[in-house]
Backbone as a chain_set.jsonl record, in Angstrom:
{"seq": "MTTINVPTREEVSPANQAIFDKLKGSLGMVPNLYATLAHSEHALGNYLAFQNAKSSIVGKAREVVNLVVSQVNACEYCLAAHTVIGKMSGLTDEQILEVRAGTAGFDAKLDALARLTRNIVLNRGHADPALVDAFIAAGWGKANLVDVVVLIGDKTVTNYLHGTTQVPVDFPAAPALPV", "coords": {"N": [[19.209, -26.872, -8.742], [20.187, -24.479, -11.11], [21.733, -21.528, -10.14], [20.744, -18.319, -10.786], [22.306, -15.359, -10.936], [21.932, -11.982, -9.689], [23.036, -9.578, -11.688], [25.734, -7.298, -11.191], [26.468, -3.806, -11.791], [28.983, -3.742, -12.947], [29.127, -6.182, -14.195], [27.609, -6.136, -16.479], [26.849, -5.146, -19.882], [28.192, -2.144, -21.501], [26.014, -0.623, -22.553], [23.873, -1.551, -20.992], [24.877, -0.777, -18.529], [24.549, 1.988, -18.682], [21.78, 2.116, -18.661], [21.315, 1.052, -16.115], [22.384, 3.174, -14.619], [20.546, 5.236, -15.228], [18.211, 4.121, -14.15], [18.916, 3.914, -11.446], [19.172, 6.629, -10.904], [16.514, 7.53, -11.275], [14.837, 5.767, -9.801], [16.25, 5.288, -7.545], [17.416, 2.92, -7.158], [18.342, -0.196, -8.71], [16.062, -2.396, -9.561], [16.059, -5.857, -8.737], [14.909, -7.661, -10.609], [14.892, -6.198, -12.983], [17.651, -5.863, -13.247], [18.381, -8.5, -13.698], [17.369, -8.935, -16.244], [19.389, -7.725, -17.646], [21.333, -9.595, -18.13], [21.121, -10.289, -20.674], [22.15, -8.708, -23.664], [20.257, -7.103, -24.913], [17.708, -7.357, -23.755], [16.933, -5.861, -21.395], [16.783, -3.124, -22.21], [14.913, -3.384, -24.298], [12.722, -4.42, -22.898], [12.149, -2.332, -21.074], [11.451, -0.302, -22.857], [9.131, -1.404, -23.93], [7.558, -1.63, -21.601], [7.327, 1.03, -20.858], [5.957, 2.175, -22.919], [3.387, 4.166, -24.513], [-0.005, 3.994, -23.37], [-3.494, 3.349, -23.131], [-4.333, 2.427, -20.788], [-3.822, 3.347, -17.684], [-2.399, 4.49, -14.497], [-4.382, 3.624, -11.701], [-5.839, 1.685, -13.071], [-3.908, 0.418, -14.643], [-2.403, -0.759, -12.646], [-4.271, -2.53, -11.654], [-4.38, -4.439, -13.723], [-1.659, -5.296, -13.646], [-1.498, -6.384, -11.023], [-3.489, -8.392, -11.029], [-2.603, -10.133, -13.103], [-0.092, -10.859, -12.068], [-0.883, -12.202, -9.74], [-2.394, -14.382, -10.718], [-0.335, -15.657, -12.091], [1.26, -16.288, -9.981], [3.504, -14.75, -9.095], [5.735, -13.811, -6.888], [7.596, -11.756, -6.807], [6.662, -9.699, -8.588], [4.154, -9.262, -7.446], [4.922, -8.187, -5.001], [6.304, -5.828, -5.836], [4.26, -4.491, -7.293], [2.314, -4.181, -5.361], [3.401, -2.154, -3.819], [3.546, -0.146, -5.827], [0.86, -0.033, -6.527], [-0.287, 1.063, -4.203], [0.93, 3.554, -4.354], [-0.427, 4.505, -6.536], [-2.885, 4.987, -5.541], [-4.526, 2.938, -4.648], [-5.978, 1.19, -1.913], [-4.86, -0.924, 0.828], [-6.788, -2.934, 1.23], [-8.209, -2.811, -1.181], [-6.218, -3.598, -2.947], [-5.834, -6.292, -2.23], [-8.354, -7.292, -2.909], [-8.391, -6.815, -5.687], [-6.267, -8.463, -6.475], [-7.504, -10.888, -6.121], [-9.143, -10.884, -8.251], [-11.346, -9.196, -8.607], [-13.041, -6.001, -8.318], [-14.892, -4.591, -6.498], [-15.26, -2.066, -5.51], [-15.298, -0.272, -7.567], [-17.001, -0.07, -10.502], [-16.067, 0.007, -13.176], [-13.332, -0.662, -12.941], [-13.739, -3.166, -11.886], [-14.838, -4.633, -14.026], [-12.598, -4.603, -15.633], [-10.704, -6.019, -14.019], [-11.944, -8.544, -13.796], [-12.048, -9.353, -16.512], [-9.305, -9.342, -17.176], [-8.284, -11.328, -15.448], [-9.669, -13.556, -16.481], [-8.673, -13.664, -19.112], [-5.954, -14.274, -18.639], [-6.093, -16.687, -17.184], [-7.252, -18.305, -19.11], [-5.416, -18.36, -21.109], [-5.45, -16.329, -23.096], [-7.872, -16.737, -24.369], [-10.552, -15.217, -24.118], [-13.616, -15.034, -22.278], [-16.448, -14.3, -24.062], [-18.641, -12.976, -22.878], [-17.476, -11.604, -20.783], [-15.86, -9.835, -22.181], [-17.844, -8.328, -23.409], [-19.013, -7.233, -21.093], [-16.901, -5.683, -20.202], [-16.727, -3.747, -22.25], [-19.313, -2.655, -21.953], [-18.984, -1.49, -19.485], [-17.759, 0.859, -20.026], [-15.289, 0.877, -21.224], [-13.237, 0.919, -24.19], [-12.548, -0.363, -27.551], [-9.859, 0.147, -28.101], [-8.867, 0.208, -25.501], [-9.228, -2.462, -24.831], [-7.356, -3.753, -26.513], [-5.038, -2.592, -25.468], [-5.06, -3.66, -22.86], [-4.528, -6.358, -23.357], [-1.914, -6.093, -24.325], [-0.646, -5.076, -22.009], [-0.97, -7.294, -20.333], [0.735, -9.05, -21.616], [3.162, -7.694, -21.198], [3.424, -7.828, -18.363], [3.424, -10.567, -18.015], [5.891, -11.303, -19.067], [7.807, -10.44, -17.077], [6.791, -11.856, -14.89], [7.239, -14.497, -15.684], [10.012, -14.432, -16.006], [10.856, -14.037, -13.348], [9.752, -16.342, -12.193], [11.273, -18.282, -13.42], [13.948, -17.641, -12.78], [14.039, -17.024, -10.06], [15.203, -14.878, -8.642], [16.226, -12.841, -5.832], [13.631, -11.127, -4.053], [13.326, -7.725, -3.884], [11.604, -5.914, -2.725], [9.14, -5.002, -0.251], [7.471, -7.871, 0.963], [4.44, -8.989, -0.538], [1.274, -9.131, 1.089], [-0.319, -12.235, 2.061], [-3.148, -13.582, 0.351], [-6.398, -13.517, 1.819], [-7.855, -16.515, 3.063]], "CA": [[18.81, -25.848, -9.698], [21.206, -23.486, -11.429], [21.451, -20.227, -9.547], [20.878, -17.165, -11.677], [22.654, -14.232, -10.09], [21.529, -10.628, -10.06], [24.316, -9.005, -12.087], [26.1, -5.932, -10.763], [26.712, -2.887, -12.891], [30.258, -4.101, -13.558], [28.985, -7.435, -14.913], [26.748, -5.992, -17.641], [27.412, -4.405, -21.027], [28.139, -0.674, -21.361], [24.645, -0.11, -22.803], [23.092, -1.846, -19.812], [25.388, 0.064, -17.428], [23.897, 3.292, -18.822], [20.389, 1.936, -18.203], [21.405, 0.946, -14.652], [22.607, 4.513, -14.091], [19.266, 5.945, -15.336], [17.275, 3.544, -13.163], [19.359, 4.339, -10.099], [18.834, 8.054, -10.772], [15.073, 7.779, -11.196], [14.206, 4.94, -8.779], [17.113, 5.184, -6.378], [17.905, 1.535, -7.124], [18.075, -1.038, -9.889], [15.36, -3.579, -9.057], [16.726, -7.113, -9.085], [14.37, -8.268, -11.825], [15.431, -5.418, -14.11], [19.077, -6.196, -13.378], [18.451, -9.833, -14.264], [17.184, -8.768, -17.683], [20.635, -7.241, -18.21], [22.172, -10.701, -18.561], [21.03, -10.182, -22.146], [22.593, -7.409, -24.195], [19.159, -6.305, -25.428], [16.423, -7.569, -23.095], [16.556, -4.793, -20.475], [16.336, -1.955, -23.001], [13.673, -3.731, -25.013], [11.622, -4.54, -21.949], [11.787, -1.01, -20.555], [10.741, 0.412, -23.938], [7.802, -2.035, -23.969], [6.844, -1.281, -20.377], [7.086, 2.483, -20.8], [5.22, 2.621, -24.104], [2.114, 4.814, -24.227], [-1.12, 3.085, -23.241], [-4.745, 3.956, -22.645], [-4.547, 1.858, -19.451], [-2.848, 4.039, -16.846], [-2.749, 4.704, -13.104], [-4.983, 2.507, -10.959], [-6.236, 0.632, -14.009], [-2.699, -0.33, -15.024], [-2.023, -1.599, -11.503], [-5.246, -3.637, -11.61], [-3.871, -5.452, -14.654], [-0.407, -5.843, -13.125], [-1.746, -7.211, -9.83], [-4.246, -9.59, -11.388], [-1.733, -11.036, -13.855], [0.937, -11.392, -11.166], [-1.525, -13.137, -8.841], [-2.694, -15.61, -11.468], [0.939, -16.293, -12.399], [1.951, -16.568, -8.699], [4.829, -14.115, -9.122], [5.932, -13.095, -5.629], [8.366, -10.518, -7.05], [5.806, -8.672, -9.153], [3.12, -8.919, -6.452], [5.549, -7.258, -4.034], [6.557, -4.539, -6.488], [3.019, -3.814, -7.663], [1.618, -3.771, -4.148], [3.975, -0.831, -3.534], [3.141, 0.807, -6.872], [-0.58, 0.116, -6.411], [-0.527, 2.039, -3.133], [1.328, 4.867, -4.871], [-1.429, 4.938, -7.509], [-4.108, 5.336, -4.837], [-5.293, 1.799, -4.168], [-5.787, 0.881, -0.508], [-4.439, -2.303, 1.086], [-7.949, -3.796, 1.035], [-8.507, -2.852, -2.603], [-5.166, -4.398, -3.601], [-6.162, -7.689, -2.003], [-9.539, -7.615, -3.699], [-7.976, -6.85, -7.09], [-5.457, -9.687, -6.683], [-8.449, -12.001, -6.185], [-9.813, -10.825, -9.544], [-12.535, -8.305, -8.643], [-12.862, -4.64, -7.766], [-16.259, -4.171, -6.182], [-15.269, -0.661, -5.139], [-15.377, 0.559, -8.791], [-17.594, -0.941, -11.541], [-15.214, -0.016, -14.377], [-12.152, -1.457, -12.616], [-14.182, -4.52, -11.675], [-14.897, -5.261, -15.342], [-11.191, -4.764, -16.061], [-10.087, -7.081, -13.235], [-12.573, -9.825, -14.176], [-11.616, -9.715, -17.85], [-7.883, -9.646, -17.128], [-8.125, -12.667, -14.847], [-10.165, -14.555, -17.394], [-7.746, -13.777, -20.234], [-4.744, -14.947, -18.203], [-6.425, -18.078, -16.849], [-7.603, -19.049, -20.325], [-4.316, -18.183, -22.068], [-5.806, -15.46, -24.193], [-9.189, -17.028, -24.925], [-11.472, -14.533, -23.201], [-15.056, -15.296, -22.298], [-17.097, -13.177, -24.771], [-19.512, -12.233, -21.961], [-16.633, -10.68, -20.021], [-15.477, -8.791, -23.12], [-19.029, -7.478, -23.524], [-19.162, -6.505, -19.834], [-15.818, -4.711, -20.211], [-17.178, -2.659, -23.143], [-20.493, -2.037, -21.331], [-18.541, -0.712, -18.32], [-17.216, 2.15, -20.48], [-14.002, 0.742, -21.906], [-13.359, 0.831, -25.652], [-11.748, -1.363, -28.247], [-8.433, 0.476, -27.884], [-8.564, -0.234, -24.154], [-9.141, -3.918, -24.866], [-6.058, -4.073, -27.089], [-3.989, -2.203, -24.501], [-5.098, -4.61, -21.759], [-3.813, -7.548, -23.794], [-0.496, -5.733, -24.354], [-0.158, -5.021, -20.621], [-0.879, -8.665, -19.852], [1.989, -9.559, -22.172], [4.259, -7.033, -20.477], [3.571, -8.371, -17.0], [3.756, -12.001, -18.132], [7.369, -11.41, -19.271], [8.528, -10.38, -15.811], [6.318, -12.979, -14.064], [7.921, -15.699, -16.129], [11.418, -14.292, -15.686], [11.063, -14.338, -11.934], [9.435, -17.753, -11.941], [12.358, -19.083, -13.947], [15.238, -17.315, -12.139], [13.863, -16.938, -8.592], [16.111, -13.902, -8.042], [15.655, -12.324, -4.576], [12.659, -10.029, -4.102], [13.887, -6.549, -3.175], [10.506, -5.042, -2.298], [8.456, -5.67, 0.869], [6.628, -8.969, 0.516], [2.995, -8.746, -0.601], [0.56, -9.979, 2.041], [-1.041, -13.367, 1.506], [-4.582, -13.382, 0.204], [-7.187, -14.219, 2.839], [-8.345, -17.809, 2.594]], "C": [[19.989, -24.88, -9.895], [20.81, -22.163, -10.817], [21.722, -19.14, -10.574], [21.138, -15.969, -10.773], [21.999, -12.946, -10.586], [22.833, -9.922, -10.414], [24.507, -7.604, -11.505], [26.329, -5.081, -12.004], [27.959, -3.293, -13.664], [30.156, -5.364, -14.412], [28.159, -7.328, -16.189], [27.419, -5.142, -18.712], [27.368, -2.889, -20.768], [26.749, -0.091, -21.593], [23.765, -0.354, -21.582], [23.564, -1.066, -18.594], [24.725, 1.439, -17.484], [22.441, 3.22, -18.364], [20.376, 1.8, -16.69], [21.543, 2.321, -14.035], [21.303, 5.329, -14.123], [18.262, 5.442, -14.305], [17.654, 3.97, -11.768], [19.009, 5.807, -9.872], [17.358, 8.306, -10.591], [14.379, 7.003, -10.077], [15.003, 4.87, -7.47], [17.747, 3.795, -6.245], [17.721, 0.916, -8.512], [17.369, -2.284, -9.356], [16.003, -4.865, -9.584], [16.203, -7.724, -10.374], [14.821, -7.502, -13.054], [16.902, -5.777, -14.319], [19.231, -7.56, -14.035], [18.23, -9.809, -15.782], [18.494, -8.37, -18.377], [21.646, -8.347, -18.479], [22.194, -10.751, -20.081], [21.462, -8.764, -22.565], [21.388, -6.514, -24.517], [17.879, -6.346, -24.583], [16.006, -6.413, -22.177], [16.048, -3.576, -21.228], [15.037, -2.214, -23.71], [12.51, -3.801, -24.049], [11.198, -3.166, -21.421], [11.056, -0.168, -21.608], [9.306, -0.102, -24.023], [6.977, -1.581, -22.782], [6.466, 0.199, -20.343], [6.367, 3.038, -22.014], [3.889, 3.264, -23.686], [0.991, 3.774, -24.238], [-2.36, 3.86, -22.789], [-5.089, 3.424, -21.255], [-3.454, 2.407, -18.544], [-3.308, 4.09, -15.379], [-3.283, 3.466, -12.415], [-5.323, 1.361, -11.905], [-5.048, -0.226, -14.408], [-2.287, -1.261, -13.872], [-3.022, -2.739, -11.286], [-4.742, -4.763, -12.51], [-2.624, -6.114, -14.089], [-0.625, -6.787, -11.95], [-2.495, -8.471, -10.171], [-3.355, -10.595, -12.115], [-0.694, -11.681, -12.929], [0.353, -12.396, -10.177], [-1.792, -14.46, -9.546], [-1.397, -16.377, -11.757], [1.789, -16.591, -11.166], [3.358, -16.005, -8.691], [5.006, -13.272, -7.864], [6.68, -11.778, -5.84], [7.43, -9.421, -7.545], [4.64, -8.298, -8.234], [3.696, -7.949, -5.437], [5.728, -5.886, -4.642], [5.251, -3.79, -6.766], [2.075, -3.558, -6.495], [2.103, -2.364, -3.756], [3.47, 0.196, -4.549], [1.634, 1.038, -6.833], [-0.964, 1.121, -5.334], [-0.173, 3.445, -3.625], [0.3, 5.404, -5.884], [-2.774, 5.235, -6.858], [-4.958, 4.169, -4.391], [-4.972, 1.567, -2.682], [-5.314, -0.567, -0.35], [-5.581, -3.291, 0.796], [-8.298, -3.914, -0.445], [-7.458, -3.697, -3.355], [-5.436, -5.889, -3.42], [-7.356, -8.127, -2.821], [-9.183, -7.744, -5.17], [-7.175, -8.136, -7.372], [-6.364, -10.909, -6.79], [-9.304, -11.949, -7.461], [-11.066, -10.007, -9.646], [-12.131, -6.945, -8.099], [-14.199, -4.055, -7.49], [-16.383, -2.711, -5.811], [-15.379, 0.279, -6.346], [-15.817, -0.338, -9.946], [-16.692, -1.06, -12.765], [-13.96, -0.855, -14.115], [-12.518, -2.924, -12.379], [-14.261, -5.275, -13.023], [-13.501, -5.53, -15.879], [-10.55, -5.955, -15.328], [-10.631, -8.458, -13.648], [-12.111, -10.286, -15.555], [-10.135, -10.11, -17.859], [-7.649, -11.052, -16.562], [-8.543, -13.755, -15.811], [-9.215, -14.75, -18.579], [-6.501, -14.573, -19.809], [-5.033, -16.425, -17.911], [-6.68, -18.927, -18.096], [-6.628, -18.827, -21.466], [-4.752, -17.431, -23.315], [-7.175, -15.702, -24.805], [-10.26, -16.498, -23.964], [-12.903, -14.996, -23.382], [-15.733, -14.099, -22.963], [-18.018, -12.349, -23.864], [-18.695, -11.237, -21.136], [-16.103, -9.54, -20.905], [-16.64, -7.801, -23.25], [-19.224, -6.647, -22.25], [-18.086, -5.408, -19.729], [-16.227, -3.499, -21.06], [-18.362, -1.924, -22.525], [-20.114, -1.177, -20.125], [-17.906, 0.613, -18.721], [-15.831, 2.089, -21.111], [-14.239, 0.613, -23.396], [-12.489, -0.26, -26.22], [-10.259, -1.118, -28.066], [-7.988, 0.022, -26.493], [-8.384, -1.763, -24.104], [-7.784, -4.368, -25.422], [-4.942, -3.753, -26.098], [-3.946, -3.132, -23.283], [-4.302, -5.855, -22.155], [-2.302, -7.273, -23.86], [0.082, -5.677, -22.949], [-0.07, -6.408, -19.991], [0.415, -9.289, -20.358], [3.186, -9.002, -21.452], [4.475, -7.672, -19.124], [3.917, -9.848, -17.038], [5.248, -12.186, -18.333], [8.09, -11.415, -17.926], [8.075, -11.477, -14.847], [7.095, -14.245, -14.408], [9.437, -15.622, -15.829], [11.687, -14.606, -14.227], [10.798, -15.809, -11.625], [10.564, -18.67, -12.386], [13.659, -18.887, -13.179], [15.187, -17.345, -10.619], [14.882, -15.984, -7.959], [15.441, -13.314, -6.794], [14.708, -11.132, -4.825], [13.227, -8.9, -3.276], [12.833, -5.473, -2.893], [9.876, -5.746, -1.077], [7.502, -6.716, 0.338], [5.15, -8.55, 0.497], [2.318, -9.646, 0.412], [-0.14, -11.151, 1.333], [-2.511, -12.989, 1.346], [-5.326, -14.118, 1.324], [-7.739, -15.514, 2.247], [-9.829, -17.916, 2.724]], "O": [[20.684, -24.525, -8.944], [19.668, -21.724, -10.962], [22.807, -19.066, -11.152], [20.299, -15.608, -9.948], [21.575, -12.841, -11.737], [23.66, -9.688, -9.532], [23.555, -6.838, -11.355], [26.376, -5.59, -13.123], [27.992, -3.202, -14.892], [31.011, -5.596, -15.267], [28.016, -8.313, -16.912], [28.438, -4.498, -18.462], [26.606, -2.416, -19.926], [26.349, 0.842, -20.896], [23.001, 0.522, -21.179], [22.764, -0.728, -17.723], [24.376, 1.998, -16.445], [21.932, 4.157, -17.75], [19.509, 2.376, -16.034], [20.892, 2.616, -13.033], [20.99, 6.031, -13.162], [17.556, 6.226, -13.67], [16.787, 4.353, -10.982], [18.597, 6.187, -8.776], [16.972, 9.199, -9.837], [13.438, 7.511, -9.467], [14.489, 4.448, -6.434], [18.522, 3.543, -5.322], [17.021, 1.462, -9.365], [18.015, -3.145, -8.759], [16.433, -4.934, -10.735], [16.987, -8.257, -11.16], [15.108, -8.116, -14.082], [17.339, -5.973, -15.453], [20.131, -7.749, -14.852], [18.846, -10.586, -16.512], [18.679, -8.649, -19.561], [22.722, -8.069, -19.009], [23.165, -11.199, -20.689], [21.166, -7.777, -21.892], [21.487, -5.292, -24.406], [17.048, -5.445, -24.695], [14.838, -6.024, -22.181], [14.981, -3.053, -20.906], [14.151, -1.36, -23.726], [11.426, -3.297, -24.345], [10.004, -2.879, -21.336], [10.146, 0.592, -21.276], [8.372, 0.685, -24.173], [5.821, -1.189, -22.94], [5.398, 0.562, -19.849], [6.187, 4.251, -22.125], [3.339, 2.939, -22.634], [1.024, 2.809, -25.002], [-2.256, 4.903, -22.142], [-6.024, 3.908, -20.616], [-2.3, 1.986, -18.624], [-4.456, 3.773, -15.066], [-2.707, 2.384, -12.531], [-5.116, 0.195, -11.571], [-5.159, -1.448, -14.502], [-1.878, -2.4, -14.097], [-2.649, -3.799, -10.785], [-4.689, -5.917, -12.087], [-2.53, -7.341, -14.052], [-0.018, -7.855, -11.881], [-2.166, -9.536, -9.647], [-3.354, -11.779, -11.779], [-0.449, -12.886, -12.995], [1.033, -13.354, -9.81], [-1.457, -15.527, -9.031], [-1.368, -17.605, -11.675], [2.908, -17.089, -11.288], [4.304, -16.7, -8.323], [4.493, -12.157, -7.779], [6.43, -10.799, -5.137], [7.407, -8.328, -6.98], [4.188, -7.153, -8.238], [3.031, -6.988, -5.052], [5.347, -4.883, -4.037], [5.152, -2.592, -6.504], [1.126, -2.787, -6.634], [1.3, -1.499, -3.405], [3.02, 1.279, -4.172], [1.167, 2.152, -7.072], [-1.865, 1.936, -5.532], [-0.889, 4.406, -3.346], [0.177, 6.615, -6.064], [-3.704, 5.683, -7.53], [-6.021, 4.379, -3.807], [-3.829, 1.731, -2.255], [-5.366, -1.344, -1.304], [-5.366, -4.344, 0.196], [-8.646, -4.998, -0.914], [-7.795, -4.423, -4.29], [-5.282, -6.664, -4.363], [-7.362, -9.229, -3.37], [-9.624, -8.682, -5.834], [-7.389, -8.802, -8.385], [-6.023, -11.868, -7.482], [-10.092, -12.858, -7.721], [-11.787, -10.091, -10.641], [-11.062, -6.76, -7.516], [-14.619, -3.115, -8.165], [-17.487, -2.166, -5.797], [-15.536, 1.488, -6.175], [-15.096, -1.26, -10.328], [-16.575, -2.146, -13.332], [-13.564, -1.662, -14.956], [-11.712, -3.819, -12.638], [-13.803, -6.412, -13.132], [-13.254, -6.562, -16.504], [-9.922, -6.804, -15.962], [-9.87, -9.41, -13.824], [-11.817, -11.465, -15.752], [-9.76, -11.102, -18.483], [-6.909, -11.852, -17.134], [-7.854, -14.765, -15.949], [-8.981, -15.882, -19.001], [-6.05, -15.451, -20.544], [-4.29, -17.304, -18.348], [-6.362, -20.116, -18.127], [-6.946, -19.066, -22.631], [-4.462, -17.84, -24.439], [-7.599, -14.945, -25.677], [-10.791, -17.226, -23.125], [-13.342, -15.307, -24.489], [-15.603, -12.98, -22.468], [-18.156, -11.143, -24.067], [-19.176, -10.146, -20.827], [-15.921, -8.417, -20.434], [-16.44, -6.587, -23.205], [-19.567, -5.468, -22.336], [-18.359, -4.323, -19.216], [-16.083, -2.357, -20.624], [-18.412, -0.694, -22.569], [-20.836, -0.242, -19.779], [-17.549, 1.412, -17.856], [-15.266, 3.115, -21.488], [-15.331, 0.236, -23.82], [-11.795, -0.978, -25.501], [-9.485, -2.06, -27.897], [-6.879, -0.483, -26.322], [-7.498, -2.275, -23.42], [-7.143, -5.258, -24.862], [-4.018, -4.545, -25.913], [-2.869, -3.358, -22.732], [-3.491, -6.349, -21.371], [-1.502, -8.132, -23.488], [1.182, -6.176, -22.715], [0.829, -6.66, -19.189], [1.11, -9.977, -19.611], [4.123, -9.732, -21.128], [5.603, -8.022, -18.776], [4.64, -10.331, -16.167], [5.819, -13.144, -17.813], [8.9, -12.304, -17.665], [8.883, -11.98, -14.066], [7.549, -14.969, -13.522], [10.054, -16.616, -15.448], [12.619, -15.34, -13.899], [11.546, -16.438, -10.875], [10.782, -19.723, -11.787], [14.395, -19.846, -12.947], [16.183, -17.656, -9.966], [15.373, -16.248, -6.862], [14.213, -13.292, -6.711], [14.952, -10.274, -5.673], [13.57, -9.085, -2.108], [13.141, -4.283, -2.831], [10.061, -6.949, -0.895], [6.796, -6.471, -0.64], [4.677, -7.852, 1.394], [2.723, -10.794, 0.589], [-0.501, -11.057, 0.159], [-3.046, -12.182, 2.107], [-4.928, -15.212, 1.725], [-8.05, -15.579, 1.058], [-10.407, -18.944, 2.373]]}, "num_chains": 1, "name": "protein.A"}
């Protein structure tokens, strides 16, 4: 297999070097997966704009989507990163494992979100209408539904990038799901 390197600051374009500097300033590091996007002149900036766009799905709810999508897509990089971020958003270790399995019994609204997200990803966008109805009945709106699909797209990009490049994971490994 061709090895895809994680580029250093010196190996990327001046525009991407500026983004590296901003990331290092805000995160203290340039995550390997973000750096890998910088092989392209435009992908890193475009992805960060997409990822940082306003959404009605924020905080714990956003991490529910990120964790479910990353689990279904078996992305060890994103599972590791979003386990850390999920804890920062207030999810416990046990809740993170439950969410990764596609449910959130600790919160009815997040449970509807987790179940729908898993179903959308598993069925490549063809959601079970009963799960869409349950999502709406749980208190989510149509705007939330659209934003969930956008977030699934966002996370799928990085899941696929890692699956294709297999760059080293630079976050603590996510624990395995109980069998």
